[in-house]
C-alpha positions as CSV (number, residue, x, y, z in Angstrom):
1,M,13.6,-41.0,6.3
2,T,11.4,-44.1,10.5
3,R,12.4,-46.2,13.1
4,I,15.2,-47.3,15.2
5,D,14.1,-50.5,17.2
6,S,16.1,-53.1,19.5
7,Q,16.7,-55.5,16.6
8,R,17.3,-53.6,13.4
9,L,18.4,-49.9,12.1
10,T,17.4,-48.5,9.0
11,R,18.6,-46.0,6.7
12,R,16.6,-43.1,9.0
13,T,14.3,-42.8,11.9
14,L,10.9,-41.7,11.6
15,L,10.1,-38.3,11.3
16,G,7.8,-38.5,13.9
17,A,10.4,-39.3,16.6
18,A,12.1,-36.3,16.4
19,A,8.8,-34.3,16.3
20,V,9.1,-33.9,20.4
21,L,12.6,-33.0,20.3
22,V,13.8,-29.4,20.9
23,S,16.8,-27.4,19.4
24,R,19.9,-26.7,21.4
25,P,23.1,-25.6,20.8
26,W,25.4,-28.1,19.5
27,T,28.4,-26.8,21.6
28,S,28.4,-25.7,25.1
29,A,31.1,-23.9,27.0
30,A,29.2,-23.7,30.1
31,H,29.1,-27.2,30.4
32,A,31.7,-29.9,31.1
33,A,31.9,-32.7,28.7
34,P,31.1,-35.9,30.9
35,P,33.6,-37.8,32.5
36,G,35.4,-40.2,30.1
37,Y,34.1,-38.2,26.7
38,D,37.3,-36.6,26.2
39,Q,39.6,-39.6,26.4
40,W,37.2,-41.2,23.7
41,R,37.1,-38.4,21.4
42,D,41.2,-38.4,21.3
43,V,41.2,-42.2,20.6
44,F,38.7,-41.8,17.9
45,R,40.8,-39.4,16.2
46,A,42.4,-42.2,15.4
47,K,39.9,-44.3,13.7
48,A,38.5,-41.2,11.8
49,E,42.1,-40.5,10.3
50,A,42.7,-44.1,9.3
51,R,39.1,-43.7,7.3
52,G,40.5,-40.6,5.6
53,I,39.3,-37.7,7.6
54,S,42.1,-34.9,8.1
55,E,43.2,-33.5,11.1
56,A,42.0,-30.2,10.1
57,T,38.4,-31.6,9.5
58,Y,38.2,-33.5,13.0
59,T,39.6,-30.3,14.8
60,R,36.9,-28.4,13.4
61,V,34.1,-30.4,14.4
62,M,34.7,-32.8,16.9
63,G,36.9,-30.3,19.2
64,R,34.2,-28.4,19.8
65,T,31.5,-30.8,19.8
66,E,29.9,-32.2,23.3
67,P,28.0,-35.1,23.2
68,D,24.2,-34.7,23.4
69,M,23.5,-37.2,26.4
70,S,19.6,-37.0,25.8
71,V,19.5,-39.0,23.0
72,F,19.9,-42.1,25.4
73,T,16.6,-41.1,26.9
74,K,15.0,-40.3,23.6
75,M,16.1,-43.9,22.7
76,R,14.8,-45.7,25.6
77,N,11.3,-43.6,25.3
78,Q,10.4,-43.3,22.1
79,P,6.7,-42.3,22.0
80,E,4.3,-45.4,21.7
81,F,0.8,-45.3,20.8
82,N,-0.2,-48.7,19.8
83,E,-1.9,-47.8,16.7
84,Q,-4.2,-50.0,14.9
85,A,-3.3,-50.6,11.5
86,W,-6.4,-48.2,10.2
87,Q,-5.4,-45.6,12.9
88,Y,-1.6,-45.8,11.3
89,I,-2.9,-45.5,7.7
90,N,-5.9,-42.7,8.5
91,R,-3.0,-40.3,10.5
92,R,-0.3,-40.7,7.5
93,V,-3.1,-40.4,4.6
94,S,-4.6,-37.4,5.9
95,D,-6.3,-34.7,4.6
96,W,-3.4,-32.2,5.3
97,R,-1.0,-34.4,3.3
98,L,-3.5,-35.2,1.0
99,I,-4.1,-31.2,0.1
100,A,-0.6,-30.5,0.9
101,G,0.6,-33.5,-1.5
102,K,-1.0,-32.0,-4.5
103,E,0.4,-28.6,-3.9
104,A,3.4,-29.9,-3.7
105,L,3.4,-31.6,-6.8
106,Q,2.2,-28.8,-8.9
107,K,5.1,-26.7,-7.6
108,N,7.9,-29.3,-8.1
109,G,6.1,-31.4,-11.6
110,A,9.1,-31.0,-13.3
111,V,11.3,-32.5,-10.9
112,F,9.1,-35.6,-10.3
113,S,8.5,-35.6,-14.6
114,R,12.2,-35.9,-14.7
115,I,12.7,-38.4,-12.0
116,E,10.0,-40.8,-13.7
117,R,11.9,-40.6,-17.0
118,D,15.6,-41.5,-15.2
119,F,14.3,-44.0,-12.9
120,G,11.2,-45.0,-13.6
121,V,9.8,-44.5,-9.7
122,E,5.9,-43.3,-9.6
123,R,5.6,-39.7,-8.4
124,G,2.9,-40.6,-6.0
125,T,5.3,-42.9,-4.1
126,L,8.1,-40.0,-3.8
127,L,5.5,-37.5,-2.9
128,A,4.0,-40.0,-0.4
129,L,7.6,-40.6,1.3
130,W,8.3,-36.6,1.2
131,G,5.2,-35.9,3.0
132,V,5.7,-38.6,5.6
133,E,9.1,-37.9,6.0
134,S,9.5,-34.1,6.4
135,A,6.0,-32.8,5.6
136,Y,7.0,-31.7,2.4
137,G,10.4,-30.0,3.6
138,D,8.2,-27.7,5.8
139,P,10.9,-25.4,6.9
140,L,9.1,-25.1,10.1
141,V,9.9,-28.8,10.9
142,Q,13.3,-28.5,10.1
143,Q,13.9,-25.3,12.7
144,N,11.7,-26.7,15.4
145,H,11.9,-30.0,15.7
146,M,15.3,-30.5,14.4
147,R,18.8,-30.8,16.4
148,P,22.5,-30.7,15.6
149,V,23.4,-34.4,14.4
150,F,27.4,-34.1,15.4
151,P,26.4,-34.2,19.3
152,S,23.9,-37.0,18.9
153,L,26.2,-39.0,17.1
154,A,29.0,-38.3,19.2
155,A,27.3,-39.4,22.5
156,L,25.9,-42.3,20.5
157,A,29.5,-43.6,19.0
158,W,31.0,-43.1,22.5
159,N,28.7,-44.6,24.7
160,E,25.9,-46.7,23.2
161,P,27.6,-50.1,23.6
162,R,25.0,-52.2,21.4
163,R,25.9,-50.5,18.1
164,K,29.1,-49.2,18.9
165,T,30.5,-50.0,15.5
166,Y,27.5,-48.7,13.7
167,W,27.2,-45.3,15.4
168,E,31.1,-45.0,14.8
169,T,30.7,-45.4,11.0
170,E,28.1,-42.9,11.0
171,L,30.0,-40.5,12.8
172,I,32.6,-40.8,10.3
173,N,30.2,-40.7,7.4
174,A,29.2,-37.4,9.0
175,L,32.9,-36.1,8.9
176,K,33.0,-36.9,5.3
177,I,30.1,-35.3,4.2
178,V,31.7,-32.1,5.8
179,Q,35.2,-32.4,4.4
180,R,33.7,-33.1,0.8
181,G,32.4,-29.5,1.5
182,W,29.0,-30.7,0.9
183,S,27.6,-29.2,4.4
184,T,28.8,-27.8,7.4
185,P,28.1,-28.8,11.2
186,D,25.7,-25.9,11.5
187,E,23.7,-27.2,8.8
188,M,23.4,-30.9,9.7
189,R,20.4,-30.9,11.6
190,G,18.2,-34.1,11.7
191,S,16.6,-36.4,14.2
192,W,18.2,-37.4,17.1
193,A,19.7,-40.4,15.4
194,G,21.2,-38.6,12.9
195,A,18.6,-38.6,10.0
196,M,18.3,-35.3,7.9
197,G,16.7,-33.4,5.0
198,H,13.6,-33.8,3.0
199,T,13.5,-37.7,2.7
200,Q,15.3,-38.3,6.6
201,W,18.9,-39.5,5.4
202,M,21.1,-41.0,7.6
203,P,25.0,-39.9,6.6
204,E,25.7,-43.1,4.9
205,V,22.9,-42.7,2.9
206,W,23.8,-39.0,2.2
207,L,27.7,-40.2,1.0
208,N,27.3,-43.2,-0.7
209,V,23.5,-43.0,-2.3
210,G,22.7,-39.6,-2.5
211,F,24.3,-37.3,-5.5
212,D,24.0,-34.2,-7.4
213,Y,20.6,-34.0,-9.2
214,D,20.1,-30.6,-9.5
215,G,23.9,-29.7,-10.7
216,D,24.6,-26.9,-8.4
217,G,28.0,-29.1,-7.4
218,R,26.9,-30.2,-3.9
219,V,24.9,-33.0,-2.6
220,S,22.2,-32.0,-0.1
221,P,19.0,-33.3,1.1
222,F,18.1,-29.6,2.5
223,G,17.0,-26.7,0.2
224,K,15.6,-27.3,-3.1
225,P,14.4,-30.9,-3.1
226,D,15.7,-31.9,-5.9
227,D,18.6,-33.7,-4.7
228,A,16.7,-35.4,-1.7
229,L,14.1,-36.6,-4.4
230,G,16.0,-37.7,-7.0
231,S,18.4,-39.6,-4.6
232,T,15.8,-41.1,-3.1
233,A,14.6,-42.5,-6.6
234,R,17.8,-43.8,-6.8
235,Y,17.5,-45.6,-3.4
236,L,14.6,-47.5,-3.9
237,V,15.9,-48.4,-7.5
238,N,19.5,-49.8,-6.2
239,R,18.7,-51.2,-2.6
240,G,15.1,-51.7,-3.3
241,K,15.0,-53.3,-6.7
242,Y,12.4,-50.8,-7.7
243,H,10.6,-52.2,-11.0
244,R,10.4,-49.3,-13.7
245,N,6.4,-48.9,-15.0
246,E,5.2,-51.1,-12.6
247,H,2.4,-50.4,-10.0
248,W,3.1,-51.5,-6.4
249,G,0.2,-53.5,-6.4
250,Y,-3.8,-53.2,-5.7
251,E,-6.6,-53.9,-3.4
252,V,-8.7,-56.9,-4.0
253,R,-11.3,-59.7,-3.5
254,T,-9.9,-62.9,-2.5
255,S,-12.9,-64.9,-2.7
256,G,-11.4,-67.1,-0.3
257,V,-8.1,-67.5,-1.8
258,S,-5.4,-67.9,0.9
259,A,-2.0,-66.4,0.4
260,G,0.6,-68.6,-1.1
261,G,3.9,-67.4,-2.3
262,S,4.3,-65.2,-5.5
263,R,2.3,-65.6,-8.6
264,S,1.3,-63.7,-11.4
265,Y,-1.5,-61.2,-11.6
266,D,-2.9,-63.7,-14.2
267,A,-2.7,-66.6,-11.8
268,W,-3.9,-64.6,-9.2
269,G,-7.1,-63.8,-11.2
270,S,-7.8,-67.7,-12.4
271,A,-7.8,-68.7,-8.8
272,G,-10.4,-65.9,-8.1
273,V,-8.5,-62.9,-6.9
274,K,-10.1,-59.9,-8.3
275,R,-9.2,-56.1,-8.4
276,A,-11.5,-54.7,-5.7
277,D,-12.5,-52.2,-8.2
278,G,-13.8,-54.4,-10.7
279,Q,-10.5,-53.1,-13.1
280,P,-8.2,-55.7,-14.6
281,F,-4.4,-56.2,-13.9
282,P,-2.8,-53.9,-16.4
283,Q,0.6,-56.3,-16.1
284,P,-0.9,-59.8,-15.8
285,N,2.4,-61.6,-16.2
286,A,4.0,-59.2,-13.1
287,T,4.1,-61.3,-10.3
288,A,2.5,-60.2,-6.5
289,Q,1.9,-61.7,-3.2
290,L,-1.4,-61.9,-1.4
291,W,-1.2,-60.2,2.2
292,T,-4.0,-59.5,4.4
293,P,-2.9,-57.0,7.1
294,V,-6.1,-57.5,9.5
295,P,-8.7,-60.3,9.1
296,G,-12.0,-59.2,7.8
297,G,-10.4,-55.8,6.2
298,P,-8.7,-55.2,2.8
299,S,-6.4,-57.2,1.3
300,F,-3.6,-56.8,-1.1
301,L,-1.8,-58.1,-4.0
302,L,1.8,-56.9,-3.6
303,G,4.2,-56.2,-6.0
304,P,8.0,-55.7,-5.8
305,N,7.5,-52.1,-5.8
306,F,5.7,-52.1,-2.5
307,Y,8.6,-54.3,-1.0
308,A,11.1,-51.5,-2.5
309,V,9.3,-49.1,-0.2
310,R,9.4,-51.2,2.6
311,S,12.8,-51.1,2.4
312,Y,13.1,-47.6,3.5
313,N,11.3,-48.6,6.6
314,P,10.9,-52.2,7.5
315,S,7.0,-51.7,8.6
316,M,4.4,-53.3,6.2
317,N,2.0,-50.8,7.4
318,Y,4.9,-47.5,6.9
319,A,4.8,-49.0,3.2
320,L,0.9,-49.7,3.1
321,A,0.4,-46.2,4.0
322,I,3.2,-44.7,1.6
323,V,1.6,-46.2,-1.3
324,H,-2.0,-45.7,-0.6
325,L,-1.1,-41.9,0.1
326,G,0.6,-41.6,-3.0
327,D,-2.1,-43.1,-4.8
328,R,-4.7,-40.9,-3.0
329,I,-2.6,-37.6,-4.0
330,L,-2.9,-38.8,-7.8
331,G,-6.5,-38.9,-7.0
332,G,-7.1,-42.4,-6.1
333,S,-10.0,-43.6,-3.9
334,P,-10.2,-45.0,-0.1
335,F,-10.0,-48.3,0.3
336,I,-13.2,-50.1,-0.5
337,Q,-13.1,-52.8,2.2
338,P,-12.7,-51.0,5.7
339,F,-10.3,-52.1,8.1
340,P,-12.8,-54.1,10.9
341,G,-13.5,-51.0,14.0
342,S,-12.1,-48.6,11.8
343,E,-13.4,-44.5,11.7
344,R,-13.5,-42.5,8.5
345,A,-10.5,-40.1,9.1
346,L,-11.1,-36.7,10.2
347,T,-11.0,-34.0,7.5
348,L,-8.5,-30.9,7.7
349,A,-11.2,-28.7,9.5
350,E,-12.2,-31.2,11.9
351,V,-8.7,-32.0,12.9
352,Q,-7.9,-28.7,13.7
353,E,-10.9,-28.2,15.6
354,M,-10.0,-30.8,17.3
355,Q,-6.5,-29.4,18.6
356,T,-8.4,-26.2,19.3
357,R,-10.5,-27.7,21.4
358,L,-8.1,-29.5,23.4
359,T,-5.9,-26.4,23.6
360,R,-8.7,-24.6,25.1
361,Q,-8.8,-27.5,27.5
362,G,-5.1,-27.1,28.8
363,F,-3.7,-29.6,26.1
364,D,-1.0,-28.5,24.2
365,T,-1.2,-29.7,20.8
366,G,1.9,-27.7,19.6
367,G,-0.7,-25.7,17.4
368,N,-3.7,-26.2,15.3
369,D,-2.7,-26.4,11.5
370,G,-3.9,-29.8,10.8
371,R,-1.1,-31.8,11.3
372,V,-1.5,-34.6,13.7
373,G,2.2,-35.1,15.2
374,N,3.4,-36.4,18.4
375,D,2.2,-33.2,20.2
376,T,-0.8,-33.6,19.3
377,M,-1.2,-37.3,19.7
378,K,0.3,-36.8,23.7
379,A,-2.3,-34.4,23.8
380,I,-5.2,-36.5,22.7
381,K,-3.9,-39.4,25.1
382,D,-3.7,-36.8,28.2
383,F,-7.2,-36.0,27.0
384,Q,-8.2,-39.4,26.8
385,L,-6.9,-40.8,30.1
386,K,-8.5,-37.7,32.1
387,S,-12.0,-37.9,30.4
388,G,-12.0,-41.9,30.6
389,L,-12.0,-42.6,27.2
390,T,-10.6,-46.1,26.5
391,P,-8.7,-47.4,25.0
392,A,-6.6,-44.3,25.5
393,D,-4.6,-44.7,22.5
394,G,-3.6,-41.3,21.3
395,Y,-5.8,-41.4,18.1
396,G,-7.8,-38.4,17.4
397,G,-11.0,-39.7,15.7
398,L,-14.5,-39.0,15.8
399,K,-15.0,-40.3,19.1
400,V,-12.2,-38.2,20.8
401,L,-14.0,-34.9,18.8
402,A,-17.4,-35.6,20.0
403,R,-16.3,-35.9,23.5
404,L,-14.5,-32.5,23.2
405,R,-17.4,-31.3,21.7
406,Q,-19.7,-32.3,24.7
407,G,-16.8,-30.7,26.8
408,S,-17.3,-27.0,25.3
């Protein structure tokens, strides 16, 4: 599903926040619970039962769940690499995601066609969400970078004072999922904040938006992607107000026109704003807002469906990366106007070369699969610091690769 910050919790945390985590058992007889936890668990039982959790479910799950206290370290120390807009987009609209996205579409084309008929959500948007959130459901992400969610949620519900009510509610939602027979505590593995599956659902989304799209009698963000993708489309429509058969927006040339609220594409065109590729706006009466992320960089007219994607994560850069990745998977071109100071994105082979060279020089990237996650970014940042490359921002681009080649 994403990030949690000090101001707002969205329906899930970004997969990147989980990429540095190591799996651990969700119970441990060898370690006593922290002082006060057992008393809280006994008191919390009454709250859970008042919300419909049976004594049997509570005992089954909470009776053997110890709090994962490492979540508080993760919460305080989420990785920050200070990415510029073009770096953020390059890393997510990567060669690996484009190649893997086309393969995922070929394999699951019937599901995306059905979703477009049922919900009107463009396949590119859902493909991009899936690719960014879980690398198209790669089981290695689930196996290596996810942890049991009940110990995490128990720790947060017990001992995170700022959002105690929120975490208690999410823990109860997770218990309801088990009680309904949709999942088991062992299967429910996710990020440190409880986001799970192909498109990183928080328990509330699983419980209230998720539905049985593949008709197997249960609702699950794991396994076959049908439930996750269909339910995420329903999320975008119901909570994001996604407009059927309408594109998210377009890169434009502004001719000096300033942003000024929402207007029809026709009105923007009359004011001098044109598509950067020279094509006409296909729906001149639809409305959009003008946005230039960075002065001197590309500008965009953003329709309602851009903001539907943003409802999934409040970052404007996240939404732009998603919609651009979706376009690129379906054969669209890179942005026509470059971001100031930007580099082209590395190819898949170049990323793999960079990872291999970093590993040989003692910087652990966690593999050389061509995917740049937090392990690779940390290795890059450590290399930049050691080599005197500035800024030491963790971005692996042409400059880093050139320096690594010099070092060989």
